[in-house]
The first five atom37 places (N, CA, C, CB, O) and aatype in JSON, in Angstrom:
{
  "aatype": [20, 20, 20, 20, 20, 20, 20, 20, 20, 20, 20, 20, 20, 20, 20, 20, 20, 20, 20, 20, 20, 20, 20, 20, 20, 20, 20, 20, 20, 20, 20, 20, 20, 20, 20, 20, 20, 20, 20, 20, 20, 20, 20, 20, 20, 20, 20, 20, 20, 20, 20, 20, 20, 20, 20, 20, 20, 20, 20, 20, 20, 20, 20, 20, 20, 20, 20, 20, 20, 20, 20, 20, 20, 20, 20, 20, 20, 20, 20, 20, 20, 20, 20, 20, 20, 20, 20, 20, 20, 20, 20, 20, 20, 20, 20, 20, 20, 20, 20, 20, 20],
  "atom_mask": [
    [1, 1, 1, 1, 1],
    [1, 1, 1, 1, 1],
    [1, 1, 1, 1, 1],
    [1, 1, 1, 1, 1],
    [1, 1, 1, 1, 1],
    [1, 1, 1, 1, 1],
    [1, 1, 1, 1, 1],
    [1, 1, 1, 1, 1],
    [1, 1, 1, 1, 1],
    [1, 1, 1, 1, 1],
    [1, 1, 1, 1, 1],
    [1, 1, 1, 1, 1],
    [1, 1, 1, 1, 1],
    [1, 1, 1, 1, 1],
    [1, 1, 1, 1, 1],
    [1, 1, 1, 1, 1],
    [1, 1, 1, 1, 1],
    [1, 1, 1, 1, 1],
    [1, 1, 1, 1, 1],
    [1, 1, 1, 1, 1],
    [1, 1, 1, 1, 1],
    [1, 1, 1, 1, 1],
    [1, 1, 1, 1, 1],
    [1, 1, 1, 1, 1],
    [1, 1, 1, 1, 1],
    [1, 1, 1, 1, 1],
    [1, 1, 1, 1, 1],
    [1, 1, 1, 1, 1],
    [1, 1, 1, 1, 1],
    [1, 1, 1, 1, 1],
    [1, 1, 1, 1, 1],
    [1, 1, 1, 1, 1],
    [1, 1, 1, 1, 1],
    [1, 1, 1, 1, 1],
    [1, 1, 1, 1, 1],
    [1, 1, 1, 1, 1],
    [1, 1, 1, 1, 1],
    [1, 1, 1, 1, 1],
    [1, 1, 1, 1, 1],
    [1, 1, 1, 1, 1],
    [1, 1, 1, 1, 1],
    [1, 1, 1, 1, 1],
    [1, 1, 1, 1, 1],
    [1, 1, 1, 1, 1],
    [1, 1, 1, 1, 1],
    [1, 1, 1, 1, 1],
    [1, 1, 1, 1, 1],
    [1, 1, 1, 1, 1],
    [1, 1, 1, 1, 1],
    [1, 1, 1, 1, 1],
    [1, 1, 1, 1, 1],
    [1, 1, 1, 1, 1],
    [1, 1, 1, 1, 1],
    [1, 1, 1, 1, 1],
    [1, 1, 1, 1, 1],
    [1, 1, 1, 1, 1],
    [1, 1, 1, 1, 1],
    [1, 1, 1, 1, 1],
    [1, 1, 1, 1, 1],
    [1, 1, 1, 1, 1],
    [1, 1, 1, 1, 1],
    [1, 1, 1, 1, 1],
    [1, 1, 1, 1, 1],
    [1, 1, 1, 1, 1],
    [1, 1, 1, 1, 1],
    [1, 1, 1, 1, 1],
    [1, 1, 1, 1, 1],
    [1, 1, 1, 1, 1],
    [1, 1, 1, 1, 1],
    [1, 1, 1, 1, 1],
    [1, 1, 1, 1, 1],
    [1, 1, 1, 1, 1],
    [1, 1, 1, 1, 1],
    [1, 1, 1, 1, 1],
    [1, 1, 1, 1, 1],
    [1, 1, 1, 1, 1],
    [1, 1, 1, 1, 1],
    [1, 1, 1, 1, 1],
    [1, 1, 1, 1, 1],
    [1, 1, 1, 1, 1],
    [1, 1, 1, 1, 1],
    [1, 1, 1, 1, 1],
    [1, 1, 1, 1, 1],
    [1, 1, 1, 1, 1],
    [1, 1, 1, 1, 1],
    [1, 1, 1, 1, 1],
    [1, 1, 1, 1, 1],
    [1, 1, 1, 1, 1],
    [1, 1, 1, 1, 1],
    [1, 1, 1, 1, 1],
    [1, 1, 1, 1, 1],
    [1, 1, 1, 1, 1],
    [1, 1, 1, 1, 1],
    [1, 1, 1, 1, 1],
    [1, 1, 1, 1, 1],
    [1, 1, 1, 1, 1],
    [1, 1, 1, 1, 1],
    [1, 1, 1, 1, 1],
    [1, 1, 1, 1, 1],
    [1, 1, 1, 1, 1],
    [1, 1, 1, 1, 1]
  ],
  "atom_positions": [
    [[0.84, -1.18, 0.0], [0.0, 0.0, 0.0], [0.89, 1.24, 0.0], [-0.96, 0.0, 1.22], [1.82, 1.35, 0.8]],
    [[0.6, 2.17, -0.89], [1.37, 3.41, -0.97], [0.97, 4.32, 0.17], [1.15, 4.11, -2.33], [-0.21, 4.52, 0.46]],
    [[1.99, 4.87, 0.81], [1.72, 5.83, 1.88], [1.75, 7.23, 1.29], [2.74, 5.69, 3.04], [2.61, 7.56, 0.47]],
    [[0.83, 8.04, 1.72], [0.79, 9.44, 1.3], [1.74, 10.23, 2.2], [-0.68, 10.01, 1.37], [1.79, 10.02, 3.41]],
    [[2.46, 11.12, 1.6], [3.33, 12.02, 2.36], [2.62, 13.36, 2.45], [4.76, 12.17, 1.7], [2.23, 13.95, 1.45]],
    [[2.48, 13.8, 3.69], [1.79, 15.08, 3.88], [2.69, 16.23, 3.46], [1.36, 15.25, 5.36], [3.91, 16.08, 3.35]],
    [[2.08, 17.38, 3.22], [2.83, 18.58, 2.85], [3.82, 18.93, 3.96], [1.87, 19.76, 2.59], [4.94, 19.35, 3.68]],
    [[3.41, 18.75, 5.2], [4.3, 19.06, 6.32], [5.51, 18.13, 6.31], [3.54, 18.94, 7.65], [6.64, 18.57, 6.54]],
    [[5.28, 16.84, 6.05], [6.39, 15.89, 6.0], [7.33, 16.22, 4.84], [5.85, 14.45, 5.86], [8.55, 16.16, 4.98]],
    [[6.75, 16.56, 3.71], [7.55, 16.92, 2.54], [8.37, 18.18, 2.82], [6.65, 17.13, 1.32], [9.55, 18.25, 2.47]],
    [[7.75, 19.17, 3.43], [8.46, 20.41, 3.79], [9.6, 20.11, 4.76], [7.49, 21.43, 4.41], [10.69, 20.67, 4.64]],
    [[9.34, 19.23, 5.73], [10.36, 18.88, 6.72], [11.53, 18.15, 6.04], [9.75, 17.99, 7.84], [12.69, 18.42, 6.34]],
    [[11.22, 17.24, 5.12], [12.27, 16.52, 4.4], [13.09, 17.49, 3.55], [11.66, 15.42, 3.51], [14.31, 17.39, 3.51]],
    [[12.42, 18.41, 2.88], [13.13, 19.4, 2.06], [14.0, 20.3, 2.92], [12.13, 20.25, 1.26], [15.11, 20.66, 2.53]],
    [[13.48, 20.67, 4.11], [14.24, 21.5, 5.04], [15.48, 20.75, 5.53], [13.35, 21.93, 6.24], [16.57, 21.32, 5.62]],
    [[15.3, 19.45, 5.86], [16.44, 18.64, 6.29], [17.48, 18.53, 5.18], [15.96, 17.24, 6.72], [18.68, 18.63, 5.44]],
    [[17.02, 18.34, 3.95], [17.94, 18.24, 2.82], [18.68, 19.56, 2.62], [17.18, 17.86, 1.54], [19.88, 19.55, 2.34]],
    [[17.99, 20.67, 2.77], [18.64, 21.97, 2.63], [19.71, 22.14, 3.71], [17.61, 23.12, 2.73], [20.81, 22.63, 3.42]],
    [[19.4, 21.75, 4.94], [20.39, 21.85, 6.02], [21.62, 20.99, 5.72], [19.77, 21.42, 7.37], [22.75, 21.41, 5.93]],
    [[21.38, 19.79, 5.22], [22.49, 18.9, 4.88], [23.32, 19.49, 3.74], [21.97, 17.51, 4.5], [24.55, 19.42, 3.76]],
    [[22.66, 20.04, 2.75], [23.39, 20.65, 1.63], [24.15, 21.89, 2.07], [22.42, 21.01, 0.5], [25.25, 22.15, 1.58]],
    [[23.58, 22.65, 2.99], [24.31, 23.8, 3.54], [25.57, 23.34, 4.26], [23.4, 24.61, 4.5], [26.62, 23.96, 4.15]],
    [[25.45, 22.23, 5.0], [26.61, 21.68, 5.71], [27.68, 21.21, 4.71], [26.19, 20.51, 6.62], [28.87, 21.42, 4.94]],
    [[27.25, 20.59, 3.62], [28.18, 20.17, 2.56], [28.88, 21.39, 1.97], [27.45, 19.37, 1.46], [30.09, 21.36, 1.73]],
    [[28.13, 22.46, 1.72], [28.72, 23.69, 1.17], [29.8, 24.23, 2.09], [27.64, 24.75, 0.94], [30.86, 24.64, 1.63]],
    [[29.54, 24.23, 3.4], [30.53, 24.71, 4.36], [31.76, 23.81, 4.36], [29.93, 24.78, 5.78], [32.89, 24.29, 4.4]],
    [[31.53, 22.49, 4.33], [32.66, 21.55, 4.28], [33.48, 21.74, 3.01], [32.14, 20.09, 4.37], [34.71, 21.69, 3.04]],
    [[32.8, 21.98, 1.88], [33.51, 22.22, 0.62], [34.34, 23.49, 0.69], [32.51, 22.32, -0.54], [35.46, 23.54, 0.17]],
    [[33.81, 24.53, 1.33], [34.56, 25.77, 1.49], [35.84, 25.52, 2.29], [33.7, 26.85, 2.18], [36.91, 26.01, 1.94]],
    [[35.71, 24.77, 3.38], [36.86, 24.45, 4.22], [37.87, 23.61, 3.45], [36.42, 23.7, 5.5], [39.08, 23.85, 3.53]],
    [[37.38, 22.64, 2.69], [38.24, 21.78, 1.9], [39.04, 22.59, 0.87], [37.42, 20.7, 1.19], [40.25, 22.41, 0.75]],
    [[38.37, 23.46, 0.15], [39.05, 24.29, -0.86], [40.03, 25.26, -0.23], [38.03, 25.06, -1.7], [41.14, 25.44, -0.73]],
    [[39.63, 25.87, 0.87], [40.51, 26.8, 1.57], [41.76, 26.06, 2.05], [39.78, 27.47, 2.76], [42.87, 26.59, 1.93]],
    [[41.6, 24.87, 2.58], [42.73, 24.07, 3.06], [43.63, 23.65, 1.9], [42.24, 22.84, 3.81], [44.86, 23.64, 2.04]],
    [[43.03, 23.29, 0.77], [43.82, 22.89, -0.39], [44.65, 24.07, -0.91], [42.91, 22.34, -1.5], [45.82, 23.91, -1.22]],
    [[44.04, 25.23, -1.0], [44.76, 26.42, -1.46], [45.91, 26.75, -0.51], [43.81, 27.64, -1.57], [47.01, 27.08, -0.95]],
    [[45.67, 26.64, 0.8], [46.72, 26.86, 1.79], [47.85, 25.85, 1.6], [46.14, 26.76, 3.23], [49.03, 26.2, 1.65]],
    [[47.48, 24.58, 1.39], [48.47, 23.53, 1.18], [49.32, 23.84, -0.05], [47.78, 22.16, 1.02], [50.54, 23.67, -0.02]],
    [[48.69, 24.29, -1.12], [49.43, 24.58, -2.35], [50.35, 25.79, -2.17], [48.45, 24.83, -3.5], [51.39, 25.87, -2.83]],
    [[50.0, 26.72, -1.31], [50.9, 27.83, -1.0], [52.16, 27.31, -0.31], [50.19, 28.89, -0.12], [53.26, 27.78, -0.58]],
    [[51.98, 26.35, 0.57], [53.12, 25.73, 1.25], [53.97, 24.96, 0.25], [52.64, 24.79, 2.39], [55.2, 24.97, 0.33]],
    [[53.32, 24.3, -0.69], [54.02, 23.55, -1.73], [54.97, 24.47, -2.51], [53.02, 22.89, -2.7], [56.05, 24.04, -2.92]],
    [[54.58, 25.71, -2.7], [55.45, 26.67, -3.38], [56.77, 26.81, -2.63], [54.75, 28.05, -3.49], [57.84, 26.81, -3.25]],
    [[56.69, 26.92, -1.32], [57.91, 27.0, -0.51], [58.74, 25.73, -0.58], [57.55, 27.29, 0.93], [59.97, 25.79, -0.62]],
    [[58.07, 24.6, -0.6], [58.77, 23.32, -0.71], [59.49, 23.23, -2.06], [57.79, 22.14, -0.55], [60.63, 22.77, -2.13]],
    [[58.82, 23.67, -3.11], [59.44, 23.64, -4.45], [60.69, 24.52, -4.48], [58.44, 24.11, -5.52], [61.71, 24.13, -5.06]],
    [[60.62, 25.69, -3.88], [61.79, 26.58, -3.84], [62.94, 25.92, -3.09], [61.43, 27.93, -3.17], [64.09, 25.99, -3.52]],
    [[62.63, 25.27, -1.97], [63.65, 24.57, -1.19], [64.27, 23.45, -2.02], [63.04, 24.0, 0.11], [65.49, 23.3, -2.06]],
    [[63.43, 22.66, -2.68], [63.93, 21.55, -3.49], [64.79, 22.04, -4.64], [62.76, 20.71, -4.04], [65.81, 21.43, -4.97]],
    [[64.4, 23.14, -5.25], [65.19, 23.71, -6.35], [66.55, 24.17, -5.83], [64.44, 24.88, -7.02], [67.58, 23.89, -6.44]],
    [[66.54, 24.87, -4.72], [67.77, 25.39, -4.13], [68.73, 24.27, -3.74], [67.44, 26.24, -2.9], [69.95, 24.41, -3.89]],
    [[68.19, 23.17, -3.24], [69.01, 22.05, -2.77], [69.09, 20.91, -3.79], [68.46, 21.53, -1.46], [69.57, 19.82, -3.47]],
    [[68.62, 21.17, -5.0], [68.71, 20.2, -6.08], [68.09, 18.84, -5.7], [70.16, 20.0, -6.49], [68.67, 17.79, -5.95]],
    [[66.91, 18.9, -5.09], [66.2, 17.68, -4.67], [65.13, 17.33, -5.7], [65.57, 17.87, -3.27], [64.59, 18.22, -6.37]],
    [[64.81, 16.05, -5.82], [63.75, 15.66, -6.76], [62.38, 16.12, -6.27], [63.75, 14.14, -6.96], [62.14, 16.24, -5.07]],
    [[61.5, 16.37, -7.21], [60.14, 16.78, -6.86], [59.4, 15.65, -6.16], [59.37, 17.22, -8.12], [58.78, 15.86, -5.12]],
    [[59.46, 14.48, -6.73], [58.7, 13.34, -6.21], [59.39, 12.74, -4.99], [58.52, 12.27, -7.29], [60.6, 12.53, -4.99]],
    [[58.61, 12.47, -3.95], [59.13, 11.86, -2.73], [58.1, 10.84, -2.24], [59.43, 12.94, -1.62], [57.26, 11.13, -1.39]],
    [[58.19, 9.64, -2.81], [57.24, 8.58, -2.49], [57.19, 8.23, -1.02], [57.56, 7.36, -3.28], [56.12, 7.93, -0.48]],
    [[58.33, 8.27, -0.36], [58.37, 7.95, 1.07], [57.56, 8.97, 1.87], [59.82, 7.91, 1.58], [56.83, 8.6, 2.79]],
    [[57.7, 10.24, 1.54], [56.94, 11.29, 2.23], [55.45, 11.12, 1.98], [57.4, 12.69, 1.78], [54.64, 11.27, 2.9]],
    [[55.07, 10.82, 0.75], [53.66, 10.61, 0.44], [53.1, 9.44, 1.24], [53.46, 10.37, -1.07], [51.98, 9.5, 1.76]],
    [[53.88, 8.37, 1.35], [53.47, 7.2, 2.14], [53.28, 7.59, 3.6], [54.52, 6.07, 2.02], [52.29, 7.2, 4.23]],
    [[54.21, 8.37, 4.15], [54.11, 8.81, 5.54], [52.85, 9.63, 5.77], [55.35, 9.63, 5.93], [52.17, 9.46, 6.78]],
    [[52.54, 10.52, 4.85], [51.34, 11.35, 4.97], [50.09, 10.47, 4.97], [51.26, 12.37, 3.82], [49.22, 10.63, 5.83]],
    [[50.01, 9.54, 4.02], [48.85, 8.65, 3.95], [48.69, 7.85, 5.23], [48.96, 7.71, 2.75], [47.6, 7.76, 5.78]],
    [[49.77, 7.26, 5.7], [49.69, 6.43, 6.91], [49.29, 7.25, 8.13], [51.03, 5.73, 7.16], [48.52, 6.78, 8.97]],
    [[49.82, 8.47, 8.24], [49.45, 9.33, 9.36], [47.96, 9.64, 9.33], [50.27, 10.63, 9.34], [47.28, 9.58, 10.36]],
    [[47.45, 9.98, 8.16], [46.03, 10.33, 8.03], [45.13, 9.12, 8.27], [45.76, 10.92, 6.65], [44.08, 9.24, 8.9]],
    [[45.53, 7.97, 7.76], [44.72, 6.76, 7.97], [44.72, 6.38, 9.44], [45.27, 5.59, 7.11], [43.68, 5.98, 9.97]],
    [[45.85, 6.51, 10.09], [45.91, 6.23, 11.53], [45.02, 7.21, 12.3], [47.37, 6.31, 12.05], [44.33, 6.82, 13.24]],
    [[45.04, 8.46, 11.9], [44.26, 9.49, 12.6], [42.77, 9.36, 12.34], [44.74, 10.86, 12.18], [41.96, 9.54, 13.26]],
    [[42.38, 9.06, 11.1], [40.97, 9.08, 10.73], [40.35, 7.7, 10.53], [40.79, 9.87, 9.49], [39.17, 7.58, 10.22]],
    [[41.15, 6.66, 10.7], [40.6, 5.31, 10.71], [40.83, 4.53, 9.43], [39.15, 5.38, 10.96], [40.76, 5.05, 8.32]],
    [[41.12, 3.26, 9.64], [41.37, 2.34, 8.53], [40.16, 2.26, 7.59], [41.71, 0.94, 9.06], [40.31, 2.09, 6.38]],
    [[38.96, 2.39, 8.16], [37.75, 2.31, 7.34], [37.67, 3.46, 6.32], [36.51, 2.33, 8.24], [36.92, 3.39, 5.35]],
    [[38.44, 4.52, 6.56], [38.47, 5.65, 5.62], [39.62, 5.57, 4.62], [38.57, 6.95, 6.4], [39.78, 6.47, 3.79]],
    [[40.41, 4.51, 4.69], [41.58, 4.36, 3.81], [41.25, 4.6, 2.33], [42.16, 2.96, 3.97], [41.95, 5.38, 1.68]],
    [[40.21, 3.96, 1.77], [39.97, 4.16, 0.33], [39.7, 5.62, -0.03], [38.79, 3.32, -0.11], [40.15, 6.1, -1.08]],
    [[38.98, 6.33, 0.83], [38.66, 7.73, 0.55], [39.9, 8.61, 0.66], [37.57, 8.24, 1.51], [40.14, 9.49, -0.17]],
    [[40.69, 8.35, 1.69], [41.92, 9.12, 1.89], [42.89, 8.88, 0.73], [42.59, 8.75, 3.25], [43.47, 9.82, 0.2]],
    [[43.05, 7.62, 0.35], [43.96, 7.31, -0.76], [43.49, 7.94, -2.06], [44.08, 5.79, -0.93], [44.29, 8.49, -2.81]],
    [[42.2, 7.88, -2.34], [41.68, 8.49, -3.57], [41.86, 10.0, -3.57], [40.19, 8.15, -3.74], [42.3, 10.58, -4.56]],
    [[41.53, 10.63, -2.45], [41.67, 12.09, -2.35], [43.12, 12.51, -2.51], [41.11, 12.59, -1.01], [43.44, 13.43, -3.27]],
    [[44.01, 11.83, -1.79], [45.41, 12.24, -1.8], [46.15, 11.85, -3.07], [46.11, 11.66, -0.62], [47.21, 12.39, -3.36]],
    [[45.61, 10.92, -3.83], [46.18, 10.65, -5.15], [46.13, 11.93, -5.99], [45.42, 9.49, -5.87], [47.09, 12.28, -6.67]],
    [[45.0, 12.62, -5.92], [44.84, 13.89, -6.65], [45.67, 15.0, -6.0], [43.37, 14.3, -6.7], [46.33, 15.77, -6.7]],
    [[45.64, 15.08, -4.68], [46.39, 16.12, -3.97], [47.88, 16.0, -4.3], [46.17, 16.01, -2.43], [48.53, 17.0, -4.62]],
    [[48.42, 14.79, -4.22], [49.84, 14.6, -4.51], [50.16, 14.92, -5.97], [50.26, 13.16, -4.18], [51.19, 15.53, -6.26]],
    [[49.29, 14.5, -6.88], [49.52, 14.77, -8.3], [49.57, 16.27, -8.57], [48.43, 14.1, -9.16], [50.43, 16.74, -9.31]],
    [[48.64, 17.01, -7.99], [48.62, 18.47, -8.19], [49.83, 19.13, -7.53], [47.33, 19.08, -7.63], [50.38, 20.09, -8.06]],
    [[50.23, 18.62, -6.39], [51.41, 19.14, -5.71], [52.66, 18.93, -6.57], [51.58, 18.46, -4.34], [53.46, 19.85, -6.74]],
    [[52.81, 17.72, -7.1], [53.97, 17.45, -7.96], [53.93, 18.3, -9.22], [54.02, 15.96, -8.34], [54.96, 18.81, -9.67]],
    [[52.74, 18.46, -9.79], [52.6, 19.27, -11.01], [53.03, 20.71, -10.75], [51.15, 19.22, -11.52], [53.75, 21.3, -11.56]],
    [[52.59, 21.27, -9.63], [52.98, 22.65, -9.31], [54.48, 22.74, -9.07], [52.2, 23.15, -8.07], [55.14, 23.66, -9.54]],
    [[55.02, 21.77, -8.33], [56.46, 21.79, -8.05], [57.27, 21.68, -9.34], [56.82, 20.65, -7.11], [58.28, 22.37, -9.5]],
    [[56.83, 20.82, -10.26], [57.54, 20.68, -11.54], [57.63, 22.02, -12.26], [56.84, 19.63, -12.44], [58.67, 22.36, -12.82]],
    [[56.54, 22.76, -12.26], [56.53, 24.08, -12.91], [57.52, 25.03, -12.24], [55.12, 24.69, -12.88], [58.23, 25.78, -12.91]],
    [[57.56, 25.0, -10.91], [58.37, 25.95, -10.16], [59.85, 25.58, -10.13], [57.86, 26.07, -8.76], [60.7, 26.46, -10.0]],
    [[60.16, 24.31, -10.24], [61.54, 23.85, -10.16], [62.28, 24.09, -11.47], [61.59, 22.37, -9.79], [63.51, 24.21, -11.48]],
    [[61.56, 24.16, -12.58], [62.2, 24.36, -13.9], [62.85, 25.71, -14.01], [61.2, 24.2, -15.01], [63.43, 26.04, -15.05]]
  ]
}
């Protein structure tokens, strides 16, 4: 039997969805702000690597970062952390490559 959803229930569901989407928007703002901050730091790292003739890629450091984050945020989040940081590391290396040349 199909249940009817009242206007009040529908309004409440829409309101809940709006609140959740607002929370996602705030989280996205924090994520982007943090990424931009991280990339500013990467600029300094690239300058250091250029000055000291160090390679851009540092697999050991990337591994350390992943393991620290997985330990901090839980093994169950490993796939998400690895997927996210695959992109973060790639963009970091790309920026460093431009700056080291």
